[in-house]
Phi, psi and omega in degrees: 000321182295333177292320176295317181297319178297317178297321179293322179290320178300315179299316181297316180297319177298315178296318178296324177295318177298316178297317179300316181296321180291324177295319176300318179298317178296322177298316179299314179299316180300318179295316178300318180294319178300316179295320179294319178295321179294317177299314179294326177296319178296315178299315180296324177299316179292320177295321179298318180296319181293321179295318180298321177292321179297317177297319181296313179295323179299316179296321177298315180295321177299320177295318179296330185277345182303315179294326179295317180295320176299317182294317180299319179295319178297313180297319177304314180295320179295321178293324176294320178295317176299317182296314177298314180299315181297320179296314181296315179298320178298318180293316179297320180294323177294317177298315176300317179298319178295316180297317178296324182292326183269339183241000000 
């Protein structure tokens, strides 16, 4: 009977050792995950700072471009006015030419 008891205790010890080893493995995995999360957090922190700087510079450049955009719109309007005026003058000249040809 003591032989059976010894085998049972040995089996329990082996199982507890296996469980303990698995727990140690889980602890190692958790440590690796914590390190990975910390590393990614630092990377994201740096990227966030770069993005904030990029947004700031973009806003500055957009403000600098406002006068240029306004100027382009003004020139576009002036060109339309010149085009309409030239068309009207061309039509008037054609009408005058036709009237002169018949009279």
